[in-house]
C-alpha positions as CSV (number, residue, x, y, z in Angstrom):
1,X,76.5,60.5,38.9
2,X,74.8,62.8,41.2
3,X,70.8,62.4,42.4
4,X,68.7,65.3,42.9
5,X,65.7,64.7,44.6
6,X,62.9,66.9,44.2
7,X,60.2,66.4,46.8
8,X,56.4,66.4,47.1
9,X,53.9,69.2,48.2
10,X,55.5,69.5,51.5
11,X,58.8,70.5,49.9
12,X,60.9,69.7,53.2
13,X,62.2,66.4,51.9
14,X,62.1,65.2,55.3
15,X,59.8,61.9,54.5
16,X,62.6,60.8,52.2
17,X,65.5,59.7,54.6
18,X,65.1,55.7,53.9
19,X,65.3,56.4,50.3
20,X,68.0,58.8,50.7
21,X,69.9,56.3,52.5
22,X,69.9,53.4,50.0
23,X,70.6,55.6,47.4
24,X,73.4,57.1,49.0
25,X,75.3,53.8,48.9
26,X,76.2,54.4,45.3
27,X,75.6,58.2,44.5
28,X,76.2,61.4,45.9
29,X,72.3,62.6,46.8
30,X,70.9,66.0,46.9
31,X,67.7,66.7,48.0
32,X,66.4,70.2,47.5
33,X,64.1,71.5,50.2
34,X,61.7,74.3,48.9
35,X,61.6,77.5,50.6
36,X,58.1,77.9,52.1
37,X,57.3,81.1,50.4
38,X,57.7,79.2,47.0
39,X,54.7,77.9,45.5
40,X,54.3,78.6,41.8
41,X,55.8,76.2,39.6
42,X,57.6,78.8,37.7
43,X,59.3,80.4,40.7
44,X,60.3,76.9,42.1
45,X,61.5,76.2,38.4
46,X,63.9,79.0,38.6
47,X,64.9,78.5,42.4
48,X,65.8,74.9,41.6
49,X,67.6,75.5,38.0
50,X,69.9,78.1,40.2
51,X,70.7,74.7,42.6
52,X,71.4,72.1,39.8
53,X,74.7,70.5,40.4
54,X,77.7,71.2,37.7
55,X,78.3,67.4,37.3
56,X,76.2,64.7,35.6
57,X,72.9,63.9,37.5
58,X,69.6,62.6,37.1
59,X,66.3,64.2,38.7
60,X,64.0,61.9,41.0
61,X,60.9,63.8,41.0
62,X,58.2,63.0,43.4
63,X,54.2,63.9,43.0
64,X,54.2,67.6,43.2
65,X,57.5,68.0,41.5
66,X,56.8,66.1,38.3
67,X,55.8,68.9,36.1
68,X,59.0,70.5,37.4
69,X,61.1,68.0,36.1
70,X,59.3,68.5,33.0
71,X,59.4,72.1,32.8
72,X,63.5,72.0,33.7
73,X,64.5,69.3,31.6
74,X,62.5,71.6,28.4
75,X,65.6,74.2,29.4
76,X,68.1,71.5,28.5
77,X,70.2,72.1,31.7
78,X,73.8,70.9,31.0
79,X,74.4,67.5,32.9
80,X,70.6,66.3,32.9
81,X,71.0,62.7,31.9
82,X,67.6,61.4,32.9
83,X,64.7,61.9,35.0
84,X,62.8,59.4,37.5
85,X,59.2,60.4,37.9
86,X,57.5,59.2,41.2
87,X,53.9,58.6,41.3
88,X,53.2,62.0,39.3
89,X,51.6,63.5,36.8
90,X,52.1,65.9,33.7
91,X,48.8,67.9,33.9
92,X,46.1,68.1,36.7
93,X,45.0,64.8,38.1
94,X,41.7,66.0,39.1
95,X,39.5,68.4,37.7
96,X,37.6,70.6,40.3
97,X,35.4,73.6,39.8
98,X,37.1,77.0,40.2
99,X,35.2,77.8,43.2
100,X,36.7,74.4,44.8
101,X,40.1,75.1,44.3
102,X,39.8,78.8,46.1
103,X,37.9,77.0,48.9
104,X,41.5,74.9,49.5
105,X,42.9,78.2,51.2
106,X,40.2,77.6,54.1
107,X,40.8,74.0,54.7
108,X,42.5,73.1,58.0
109,X,45.2,71.1,56.1
110,X,47.6,70.8,59.0
111,X,45.0,69.5,61.4
112,X,45.4,66.3,63.3
113,X,41.9,65.4,61.7
114,X,43.0,66.2,58.0
115,X,46.0,64.3,58.6
116,X,44.5,61.6,59.9
117,X,42.0,61.6,57.1
118,X,44.8,62.0,54.6
119,X,46.0,58.4,55.6
120,X,44.4,56.2,53.3
121,X,45.0,58.1,50.1
122,X,48.6,58.4,50.9
123,X,49.7,55.4,52.5
124,X,47.0,53.1,52.7
125,X,47.6,49.9,54.2
126,X,51.3,50.6,54.6
127,X,50.0,53.6,57.3
128,X,51.8,53.0,61.0
129,X,52.4,55.7,63.7
130,X,56.1,56.3,62.3
131,X,54.5,57.1,58.8
132,X,52.0,59.4,60.7
133,X,53.8,60.9,63.0
134,X,56.7,62.0,60.1
135,X,54.3,63.1,57.9
136,X,52.3,65.2,60.5
137,X,55.8,67.0,61.6
138,X,56.6,67.6,57.7
139,X,53.3,69.1,57.0
140,X,54.0,71.6,60.6
141,X,57.3,72.8,58.6
142,X,55.3,74.7,55.6
143,X,52.5,77.1,56.4
144,X,49.1,75.9,55.5
145,X,48.6,79.0,53.1
146,X,51.8,77.2,50.9
147,X,50.1,73.8,51.1
148,X,47.0,75.6,50.0
149,X,48.7,77.6,47.1
150,X,50.9,74.6,45.7
151,X,47.6,72.6,45.6
152,X,46.2,75.1,43.7
153,X,49.1,74.9,41.3
154,X,48.5,71.3,40.9
155,X,45.0,71.6,39.8
156,X,45.9,74.1,37.2
157,X,49.4,72.6,35.5
158,X,49.6,71.1,32.1
159,X,53.0,70.4,30.8
160,X,52.4,67.5,28.6
161,X,53.2,69.3,25.3
162,X,56.8,69.4,26.9
163,X,56.7,66.0,28.1
164,X,55.8,64.9,24.4
165,X,58.8,66.5,23.3
166,X,61.2,65.2,26.0
167,X,64.1,63.8,24.6
168,X,66.2,62.3,27.5
169,X,65.6,59.3,29.1
170,X,62.9,58.6,32.0
171,X,61.0,56.2,33.6
172,X,57.8,56.2,35.5
173,X,57.5,54.5,38.8
174,X,54.0,53.5,39.1
175,X,52.5,52.9,42.4
176,X,49.8,50.3,42.0
177,X,48.1,51.2,45.1
178,X,47.7,54.7,44.9
179,X,45.0,56.4,45.8
180,X,45.4,59.8,45.2
181,X,47.3,60.3,41.7
182,X,44.8,58.1,39.1
183,X,46.6,55.3,37.1
184,X,45.5,56.9,34.1
185,X,48.2,59.9,34.7
186,X,50.8,57.3,33.9
187,X,49.3,57.0,30.1
188,X,50.9,60.6,29.6
189,X,54.4,59.1,30.1
190,X,53.8,55.8,28.2
191,X,55.0,57.1,24.7
192,X,58.6,56.3,25.7
193,X,59.1,52.5,25.7
194,X,59.3,50.7,28.5
195,X,58.9,53.9,30.8
196,X,56.6,52.6,32.9
197,X,57.7,50.7,36.1
198,X,55.1,49.2,38.2
199,X,56.0,49.0,42.1
200,X,53.3,47.6,44.8
201,X,52.8,50.6,47.0
202,X,50.5,53.7,47.8
203,X,51.2,57.4,46.7
204,X,53.9,57.6,49.2
205,X,56.1,55.2,47.5
206,X,59.5,56.2,48.2
207,X,58.4,56.1,52.1
208,X,56.4,53.0,51.8
209,X,58.5,50.9,49.6
210,X,61.8,52.8,49.8
211,X,63.9,49.5,48.9
212,X,62.4,48.6,45.7
213,X,62.0,52.3,44.7
214,X,65.8,52.8,45.3
215,X,66.5,49.4,42.9
216,X,64.7,50.9,40.4
217,X,66.0,54.2,40.5
218,X,69.6,52.5,40.4
219,X,68.7,50.3,37.8
220,X,67.9,53.1,35.7
221,X,71.2,54.9,36.3
222,X,73.2,52.0,35.5
223,X,71.6,52.1,31.8
224,X,72.8,55.7,31.5
225,X,76.0,55.1,32.7
């Protein structure tokens, strides 16, 4: 079974190396690294669908990419056997006035100050110099305008109807200390029995708790095979 990982907002996949290594012990792993010029969910969906494997596969969708996994599953691609949603959402996790969504473009999103301020929300007590530096490097691989446009996509997304019609198996890895995506976002995924799998960790769950996350993903895949 191939594991296709859809990364978070930066789209680089560079923060996923620990989890990737754990999963790769048992399965082939493909991290799809998004082109920096692609920001809209519709455009990213088309790009991803062109790169899905021909063999059976499971999608692991982190944060920003949760809606993408729902959109792709709605097209019923051949070979898709299940989805692991990680600290994500099916609709905008926060509601902001339209003028504030536009203001995102003017924020210094890649500055050291903003990266430092983001740590409590992304990593909480799991924050350390190694994680901070890795996050800083990932952010500098992507233009600030791309980050801003992707954030605006998050603030207007709603794929709850497609999620409600999802027929393939899925689980939702709920980061119990997530300060970025509210826990209530997991309720949209709760219509499937035993779908919610709580794991201790911050929003960056695959980074801060790579071992338990990988174990949950592998356990899910064993049920499918």
